[in-house]
C-alpha positions as CSV (number, residue, x, y, z in Angstrom):
1,M,21.9,7.9,-15.2
2,S,25.0,5.5,-14.9
3,D,24.4,1.8,-14.6
4,A,26.2,1.9,-11.2
5,K,23.7,4.5,-9.9
6,R,20.7,2.7,-11.3
7,G,22.0,-0.5,-9.7
8,T,22.4,1.2,-6.4
9,E,18.8,2.5,-6.5
10,N,17.4,-0.9,-7.6
11,N,19.4,-2.6,-4.8
12,N,18.1,-0.2,-2.3
13,A,14.5,-0.8,-3.6
14,R,15.3,-4.6,-3.4
15,D,16.4,-4.4,0.2
16,V,13.6,-2.1,1.3
17,A,11.1,-4.3,-0.4
18,A,12.5,-7.4,1.4
19,I,12.4,-5.7,4.8
20,S,8.9,-4.3,4.1
21,L,7.7,-7.7,3.1
22,G,9.1,-9.2,6.3
23,G,7.4,-6.6,8.5
24,R,4.1,-6.8,6.6
25,F,4.3,-10.6,6.6
26,L,4.3,-10.6,10.4
27,T,1.2,-8.4,10.4
28,F,-0.4,-10.6,7.7
29,L,0.4,-13.7,9.8
30,G,-1.3,-12.1,12.8
31,R,-4.4,-11.4,10.6
32,T,-4.4,-14.9,9.3
33,M,-4.3,-16.2,12.8
34,Y,-7.2,-14.1,14.1
35,I,-9.4,-14.8,11.0
36,G,-8.8,-18.5,11.5
37,W,-9.3,-18.1,15.2
38,F,-12.6,-16.2,15.1
39,G,-13.9,-17.0,11.6
40,T,-14.8,-14.8,8.7
41,G,-18.5,-14.9,9.6
42,N,-18.0,-13.5,13.1
43,L,-20.0,-10.3,13.3
44,L,-17.7,-8.7,15.9
45,L,-14.7,-9.5,13.7
46,N,-16.3,-7.9,10.7
47,A,-17.1,-4.8,12.8
48,F,-13.5,-4.7,13.9
49,T,-12.2,-5.1,10.3
50,F,-14.2,-2.2,9.1
51,A,-13.3,0.0,12.1
52,L,-9.6,-0.7,11.6
53,R,-9.9,0.4,8.0
54,V,-10.9,3.9,9.0
55,P,-7.7,5.0,10.7
56,N,-5.7,3.0,8.1
57,V,-7.4,5.1,5.4
58,I,-6.7,8.3,7.2
59,F,-3.1,7.2,7.6
60,T,-2.8,6.4,3.9
61,V,-4.3,9.8,3.0
62,L,-2.2,11.7,5.5
63,G,1.0,9.6,4.9
64,A,0.7,10.2,1.1
65,A,0.1,14.0,1.6
66,L,2.9,14.4,4.1
67,G,5.3,12.1,2.3
68,T,4.8,13.3,-1.2
69,V,4.6,17.0,-0.3
70,M,7.1,17.1,2.5
71,I,9.9,15.0,0.9
72,P,10.2,17.1,-2.3
73,I,10.3,20.4,-0.4
74,Y,12.6,19.1,2.4
75,S,14.9,17.3,-0.1
76,S,15.1,20.4,-2.2
77,L,16.1,22.5,0.8
78,L,18.8,20.0,1.8
79,A,20.1,19.9,-1.8
80,E,20.4,23.7,-1.7
81,E,22.2,23.4,1.7
82,K,19.5,25.2,3.6
83,E,19.5,22.9,6.6
84,A,18.2,25.4,9.2
85,E,15.3,26.3,6.9
86,A,14.6,22.6,6.3
87,K,14.4,22.0,10.1
88,R,12.0,24.9,10.6
89,F,9.9,23.5,7.8
90,I,9.6,20.1,9.6
91,D,8.8,21.9,12.9
92,N,5.9,23.7,11.2
93,V,4.7,20.4,9.6
94,I,4.7,18.6,13.0
95,T,2.8,21.5,14.7
96,I,0.2,21.9,12.0
97,S,-0.3,18.1,11.7
98,V,-0.9,17.6,15.4
99,L,-3.4,20.4,15.5
100,L,-5.3,19.2,12.5
101,L,-5.2,15.6,13.7
102,G,-6.4,16.6,17.1
103,V,-9.5,18.2,15.6
104,L,-10.1,15.2,13.4
105,V,-9.9,12.8,16.4
106,V,-12.4,14.9,18.4
107,A,-14.8,14.9,15.4
108,G,-14.3,11.2,15.0
109,L,-15.1,10.4,18.6
110,V,-18.2,12.6,18.6
111,G,-19.4,11.4,15.2
112,A,-18.6,7.7,15.7
113,P,-22.3,6.7,16.2
114,L,-23.4,8.5,13.1
115,L,-20.5,7.0,11.0
116,A,-21.4,3.5,12.2
117,R,-25.1,4.1,11.3
118,V,-24.3,5.5,7.9
119,V,-21.8,2.8,6.8
120,A,-23.5,-0.3,8.3
121,G,-27.1,0.7,8.2
122,A,-29.5,1.3,11.1
123,D,-30.4,-2.4,11.2
124,F,-26.9,-3.6,11.6
125,E,-26.9,-6.1,14.5
126,N,-23.7,-4.8,16.3
127,L,-24.1,-1.0,15.8
128,E,-23.1,-0.2,19.4
129,Y,-20.0,-2.5,19.2
130,L,-19.0,-0.9,15.9
131,T,-19.2,2.5,17.5
132,F,-17.1,1.4,20.4
133,V,-14.4,0.0,18.2
134,L,-14.3,3.2,16.1
135,R,-13.8,5.3,19.2
136,V,-10.9,3.1,20.3
137,L,-9.1,3.1,16.9
138,I,-9.8,6.6,15.6
139,P,-7.3,8.3,18.0
140,C,-4.6,6.1,16.5
141,V,-4.4,8.5,13.6
142,I,-2.2,10.7,15.8
143,F,0.4,7.9,15.9
144,F,0.0,7.3,12.2
145,G,0.6,11.0,11.7
146,F,3.9,11.0,13.6
147,G,4.9,7.8,11.7
148,A,4.3,9.4,8.3
149,I,6.4,12.5,9.3
150,F,9.2,10.4,10.6
151,Q,9.2,8.2,7.5
152,G,9.4,11.2,5.3
153,L,12.2,12.7,7.3
154,L,14.3,9.5,7.3
155,H,13.7,8.9,3.6
156,S,14.9,12.3,2.8
157,H,18.2,11.5,4.5
158,G,18.5,8.2,2.6
159,V,17.4,6.0,5.6
160,F,15.0,3.5,4.1
161,R,15.5,0.2,5.9
162,L,14.2,1.1,9.4
163,P,11.0,2.8,8.2
164,A,10.3,-0.3,6.1
165,F,10.2,-2.4,9.2
166,V,7.7,-0.3,11.2
167,T,4.8,-2.7,10.7
168,A,6.6,-5.6,12.3
169,P,6.0,-4.8,16.0
170,G,2.2,-4.6,15.3
171,G,2.2,-8.1,13.8
172,I,4.2,-9.5,16.7
173,I,1.8,-7.9,19.2
174,L,-1.2,-9.5,17.4
175,I,0.4,-12.9,17.3
176,L,1.4,-12.8,21.0
177,Y,-2.1,-11.5,22.0
178,L,-3.8,-14.4,20.2
179,I,-1.4,-17.0,21.7
180,F,-1.7,-15.8,25.3
181,F,-5.0,-13.9,25.6
182,G,-7.1,-14.6,22.5
183,D,-9.4,-17.1,24.2
184,R,-9.8,-14.9,27.2
185,F,-10.5,-11.5,25.7
186,G,-11.7,-12.3,22.2
187,V,-12.2,-9.7,19.5
188,T,-12.4,-6.8,22.0
189,G,-8.9,-7.5,23.3
190,L,-7.8,-7.7,19.6
191,V,-9.0,-4.1,19.2
192,F,-6.6,-2.9,21.9
193,A,-3.8,-5.0,20.6
194,A,-4.1,-3.4,17.2
195,A,-4.1,0.0,18.8
196,L,-0.9,-0.8,20.6
197,G,0.7,-2.0,17.4
198,I,-0.1,1.3,15.7
199,F,1.4,3.2,18.7
200,M,4.7,1.3,18.2
201,Q,5.2,2.5,14.6
202,P,6.5,6.0,15.3
203,L,8.1,4.9,18.5
204,I,10.7,2.6,16.9
205,M,11.7,5.3,14.4
206,L,12.2,8.0,17.1
207,P,15.8,7.0,17.9
208,A,16.8,7.2,14.2
209,V,15.3,10.6,13.9
210,W,17.2,11.6,17.0
211,R,20.4,10.4,15.5
212,L,19.9,12.7,12.5
213,G,20.3,15.6,14.9
214,Y,16.7,16.8,14.5
215,R,15.1,18.3,17.7
216,Y,11.5,19.5,17.5
217,R,10.9,23.2,18.4
218,F,7.5,24.6,18.5
219,S,6.8,26.6,15.4
220,L,3.5,27.7,13.9
221,N,4.4,30.1,11.0
222,L,1.6,29.8,8.4
223,R,3.2,32.6,6.4
224,D,6.4,30.6,5.9
225,E,7.1,30.3,2.1
226,N,7.7,26.6,2.3
227,V,4.6,25.9,4.5
228,R,2.5,27.8,2.1
229,A,4.0,25.9,-0.9
230,A,3.2,22.7,1.0
231,G,-0.3,23.8,1.7
232,R,-0.9,24.5,-2.0
233,L,0.4,21.1,-3.0
234,C,-1.2,19.3,-0.1
235,V,-4.8,20.0,-0.9
236,P,-4.8,18.3,-4.3
237,V,-2.8,15.3,-2.8
238,L,-5.5,14.9,-0.1
239,I,-8.2,15.0,-2.8
240,S,-6.3,12.5,-4.9
241,V,-5.5,10.0,-2.2
242,A,-8.8,10.5,-0.3
243,S,-10.8,9.8,-3.4
244,Y,-8.8,6.7,-4.1
245,Q,-9.2,5.5,-0.6
246,F,-12.9,6.4,-0.4
247,H,-13.8,3.6,-2.7
248,F,-12.2,1.2,-0.3
249,I,-14.4,2.5,2.5
250,F,-17.4,2.4,0.1
251,G,-16.6,-1.2,-0.7
252,Q,-16.1,-2.1,2.9
253,S,-19.5,-0.6,3.8
254,V,-21.1,-2.7,1.1
255,A,-19.3,-5.8,2.2
256,L,-20.4,-5.1,5.8
257,R,-24.0,-5.5,4.7
258,F,-23.1,-8.8,3.1
259,N,-21.2,-9.8,6.3
260,T,-18.1,-10.4,4.1
261,T,-15.9,-7.5,5.2
262,A,-13.3,-9.8,6.8
263,V,-13.1,-11.9,3.6
264,M,-12.8,-8.9,1.3
265,D,-10.3,-7.1,3.5
266,Y,-8.2,-10.2,3.9
267,S,-8.1,-10.7,0.1
268,Q,-6.9,-7.1,-0.3
269,E,-4.4,-7.5,2.5
270,I,-2.7,-10.5,0.7
271,V,-2.3,-8.4,-2.4
272,Q,-1.0,-5.4,-0.5
273,V,1.4,-7.4,1.6
274,F,3.0,-9.4,-1.2
275,I,2.6,-7.0,-4.2
276,L,1.9,-3.4,-3.3
277,T,4.6,-3.5,-0.5
278,I,7.1,-3.9,-3.3
279,V,5.7,-0.9,-5.2
280,Y,5.7,1.3,-2.1
281,A,9.3,0.4,-1.4
282,I,10.4,1.2,-5.0
283,A,8.4,4.5,-4.8
284,A,10.0,5.4,-1.5
285,V,13.5,4.9,-2.8
286,Y,13.0,6.8,-6.1
287,L,10.9,9.8,-4.9
288,P,13.8,11.7,-3.2
289,K,16.0,11.1,-6.3
290,L,13.3,12.3,-8.7
291,S,12.7,15.4,-6.5
292,V,16.3,16.4,-6.6
293,Q,16.6,15.8,-10.4
294,W,13.5,17.9,-11.0
295,A,14.8,20.7,-8.8
296,K,18.0,20.7,-10.7
297,A,16.2,20.6,-14.1
298,D,17.9,17.4,-15.0
299,T,15.4,16.2,-17.5
300,G,17.4,13.4,-18.9
301,G,18.2,12.0,-15.4
302,F,14.6,12.4,-14.4
303,N,13.3,10.4,-17.3
304,E,15.9,7.7,-16.8
305,S,15.0,7.4,-13.2
306,L,11.3,7.2,-14.0
307,K,11.8,4.5,-16.6
308,S,14.0,2.6,-14.2
309,A,11.3,2.8,-11.4
310,M,8.5,1.7,-13.7
311,G,10.5,-1.0,-15.4
312,Y,11.6,-2.4,-12.0
313,T,8.0,-2.3,-10.7
314,F,6.6,-4.1,-13.7
315,F,9.4,-6.7,-13.5
316,L,8.5,-7.6,-9.9
317,V,4.7,-7.0,-9.9
318,L,3.5,-8.8,-13.0
319,P,4.8,-12.3,-12.2
320,A,3.6,-11.9,-8.6
321,A,0.1,-11.0,-9.8
322,V,0.0,-13.8,-12.3
323,G,1.2,-16.3,-9.7
324,F,-1.4,-15.2,-7.2
325,F,-4.2,-15.6,-9.8
326,L,-3.1,-19.1,-10.8
327,L,-2.8,-20.4,-7.2
328,R,-5.7,-18.3,-5.7
329,F,-7.7,-21.3,-4.5
330,E,-4.8,-23.2,-3.1
331,I,-3.5,-20.2,-1.3
332,M,-6.9,-19.4,0.3
333,E,-7.5,-23.0,1.3
334,F,-4.1,-23.1,3.0
335,L,-4.6,-19.8,4.8
336,L,-8.2,-20.0,5.8
337,G,-8.8,-23.7,6.0
338,W,-6.3,-24.6,8.6
339,Q,-8.8,-24.6,11.5
340,G,-11.6,-26.1,9.5
341,Q,-14.0,-23.3,10.3
342,E,-14.4,-22.0,6.7
343,S,-16.7,-23.5,4.2
344,Y,-15.8,-24.5,0.6
345,E,-17.9,-21.5,-0.7
346,S,-16.1,-19.0,1.6
347,I,-12.7,-20.2,0.5
348,R,-13.7,-20.0,-3.2
349,M,-15.1,-16.6,-2.8
350,A,-11.9,-15.3,-1.0
351,G,-9.7,-16.9,-3.7
352,N,-11.7,-15.3,-6.5
353,M,-11.5,-11.9,-4.8
354,M,-7.8,-12.2,-4.3
355,G,-7.3,-13.1,-7.9
356,L,-9.3,-10.2,-9.2
357,Y,-7.4,-7.7,-6.9
358,A,-4.1,-9.2,-8.0
359,V,-4.9,-8.5,-11.6
360,A,-6.0,-5.0,-10.9
361,V,-3.0,-4.1,-8.8
362,V,-0.7,-4.4,-11.8
363,V,-2.3,-1.3,-13.2
364,I,-2.4,0.4,-9.8
365,S,1.3,-0.2,-9.4
366,F,2.0,2.1,-12.4
367,K,-0.3,4.7,-10.8
368,E,1.7,4.7,-7.6
369,V,4.9,5.4,-9.5
370,A,3.3,8.0,-11.8
371,D,1.8,9.8,-8.8
372,R,5.3,10.1,-7.2
373,A,6.7,11.4,-10.5
374,F,4.1,14.2,-10.5
375,Y,4.7,15.0,-6.8
376,S,8.4,15.2,-7.3
377,G,7.7,17.9,-9.9
378,K,5.5,19.7,-7.4
379,D,2.4,18.9,-9.4
380,S,-0.3,17.5,-7.1
381,K,-3.3,18.6,-9.1
382,T,-3.0,16.0,-11.9
383,P,-3.0,13.0,-9.6
384,A,-5.9,14.6,-7.8
385,V,-8.0,14.8,-10.9
386,F,-7.4,11.2,-11.8
387,G,-7.9,10.1,-8.3
388,V,-11.4,11.5,-8.4
389,V,-11.9,9.7,-11.8
390,I,-11.0,6.4,-10.3
391,M,-13.3,6.9,-7.3
392,V,-16.3,7.9,-9.5
393,V,-15.8,5.0,-12.0
394,N,-15.4,2.6,-9.1
395,I,-18.6,3.6,-7.3
396,V,-20.6,3.7,-10.5
397,V,-19.4,0.3,-11.8
398,T,-19.9,-1.2,-8.3
399,L,-23.5,-0.1,-8.1
400,L,-24.2,-1.3,-11.6
401,L,-22.6,-4.8,-11.0
402,I,-23.9,-5.6,-7.5
403,P,-27.3,-6.9,-8.8
404,V,-25.4,-9.0,-11.3
405,I,-22.4,-10.5,-9.5
406,G,-23.0,-9.5,-5.9
407,V,-19.8,-9.2,-3.7
408,Y,-17.6,-9.6,-6.7
409,A,-18.7,-6.2,-7.9
410,M,-16.1,-4.5,-5.7
411,P,-12.9,-6.1,-7.0
412,V,-14.2,-6.0,-10.6
413,A,-15.0,-2.3,-10.3
414,Y,-11.6,-1.7,-8.7
415,G,-9.9,-3.1,-11.8
416,V,-12.1,-1.2,-14.3
417,A,-11.5,2.0,-12.4
418,A,-7.8,1.4,-12.3
419,V,-7.5,0.9,-16.0
420,V,-9.5,4.0,-16.8
421,G,-7.8,6.3,-14.3
422,C,-4.3,5.0,-14.5
423,G,-4.3,5.0,-18.3
424,G,-5.2,8.7,-18.4
425,L,-2.6,9.5,-15.7
426,I,0.3,7.8,-17.5
427,L,-0.7,9.3,-20.8
428,R,-0.6,12.8,-19.2
429,L,2.8,12.0,-17.6
430,H,4.2,11.0,-21.0
431,L,2.9,14.1,-22.7
432,R,4.8,16.2,-20.1
433,T,8.1,14.2,-19.8
434,R,8.2,12.1,-23.0
435,F,9.7,9.3,-20.9
436,V,8.1,6.5,-23.0
437,D,10.2,5.4,-25.9
438,F,10.9,2.2,-27.9
439,G,13.4,1.0,-25.3
440,F,10.8,1.3,-22.5
441,F,8.2,-0.8,-24.4
442,R,10.9,-3.3,-25.3
443,E,11.7,-3.9,-21.7
444,L,8.1,-4.3,-20.8
445,F,7.5,-6.7,-23.7
446,K,10.5,-8.8,-22.6
447,V,8.9,-9.0,-19.1
448,V,5.6,-10.2,-20.6
449,I,7.4,-12.9,-22.6
450,A,9.2,-14.1,-19.4
451,V,5.9,-14.1,-17.4
452,A,4.1,-16.0,-20.2
453,L,6.8,-18.8,-20.0
454,M,6.5,-18.8,-16.2
455,A,2.7,-19.1,-16.4
456,V,2.8,-22.1,-18.7
457,V,5.2,-24.0,-16.5
458,A,3.4,-23.1,-13.3
459,F,0.0,-24.0,-14.7
460,Y,1.4,-27.4,-15.9
461,A,3.1,-28.0,-12.5
462,R,-0.1,-27.0,-10.7
463,G,-2.1,-29.7,-12.6
464,L,0.3,-32.5,-11.7
465,R,-0.7,-32.7,-8.0
466,L,2.3,-34.9,-7.3
467,S,2.3,-35.0,-3.6
468,G,-1.4,-34.6,-2.5
469,V,-0.1,-32.2,0.2
470,L,-1.5,-28.8,-0.2
471,I,1.5,-26.8,0.7
472,L,3.8,-28.8,-1.6
473,D,1.2,-28.5,-4.4
474,M,1.6,-24.8,-4.0
475,I,5.4,-24.8,-3.7
476,V,6.1,-26.9,-6.8
477,P,4.4,-24.6,-9.3
478,A,5.6,-21.5,-7.5
479,V,9.2,-22.5,-7.4
480,S,9.3,-24.0,-10.9
481,G,7.5,-20.9,-12.3
482,A,9.9,-18.5,-10.5
483,A,12.9,-20.4,-11.7
484,V,11.7,-20.3,-15.3
485,Y,10.9,-16.6,-15.0
486,F,14.3,-15.5,-13.7
487,A,16.1,-17.8,-16.2
488,A,14.0,-16.3,-19.1
489,A,14.6,-12.8,-17.7
490,W,18.4,-13.4,-17.6
491,G,18.3,-14.9,-21.1
492,L,16.4,-11.9,-22.4
493,R,18.8,-9.5,-20.7
494,I,16.0,-7.6,-18.9
495,S,17.6,-4.5,-17.3
496,A,15.9,-5.0,-13.9
497,V,17.3,-8.5,-13.4
498,L,20.8,-7.5,-14.5
499,T,20.9,-4.6,-12.0
500,L,19.2,-6.7,-9.4
501,F,22.2,-9.0,-9.4
502,N,24.7,-6.3,-10.0
503,R,25.5,-7.5,-13.5
504,R,25.0,-4.2,-15.2
């Protein structure tokens, strides 16, 4: 791959990551506001937090299945100049998805009382309220489904910026609700505000899909060769992502019994907003390219793109994770202590959870890129196997550690499972593609050196406490650490920083 092409892809990833962060930040701001508004110990808020996770998990599973299966097939058809066949494929995908999601919604509405009882326990104080919230939010999977399809369609045509912004309206709606109606309608109104935000996600992408020239026409051809290929690929993807997400639901149900669901979910949300959003943006930009290179049997180009994606991911994720770990208590005190409702113990617990998740997500980031590499080669079975491994290890370690370290068992188990599963997945990917070489390790090692220098400076600046003002005591180590990191990266000639600033 030429340096110019690599720079273009990295710049696309940079722009998409920035836009995604902006959109996710608005949602995160809304969440920060309602947690400060109602308090992490609010039983209704904890029920809402868990119920919101259910459609989000379904969206993640469905979005991954549709995105990682639909994009390679659709992109390959476009590369082969089979536009009419590609459009028929999307028609079938939409029809089948709506039918399946409709069945899932009906089952969810009927089974909501049983689901609430299973995850929260029969003695949960707000079982009826949890059932009510589940019934409001489960139908939102229909909108998530359309959003996932529209994102995949736009990504295949090289449109990345608008899909990256889809979470912004939901955040704005949450913020406006809290300002104008929060005191009046409480957590119950928050439920409907969240549902409205989910509805807006596919709606804002619809004009862009229309401009592509796509017009849906009813089609339900289960014998279509592309549909059957998607079906064969989709089942392992569903198993992989569902198993990976199941341990989140498992952790949420355990936390619900400790009445710490809001704290744990918020800690995860911070990591997802500021770290995993970057990874998803990079994966979204590189997946169509990897799919086309695989379809054309361009082994050299595929390996170069894969190394570039992983190197760029490591360059951005590792310093972010280390920074969050170093400043975990200051961050949580700033975010949760602004209304004075949270105790010192709650803030410390939230900070420790966030720090543990931040460390684990470095490994998970490689998994996300490796998954896309397998999907681009139309291999969805391998990620499925390791997804199950991660789920099993996570549940076993959680159950073993709960009597020892209580609520911290979930983030620790998450990290252990990530190392076991992701290590095996990347090894399998290397054995198939031989993408790991001396140059790859050299780039990673240079990033580690730059991060080590950053950590030393940030840790020293953190201990100075020059101003006594919390936000400034966070900004000083963060800014000084970031400056040292980018200076060191530039001095070490790390490929990611050179292409980031168009110097290579």
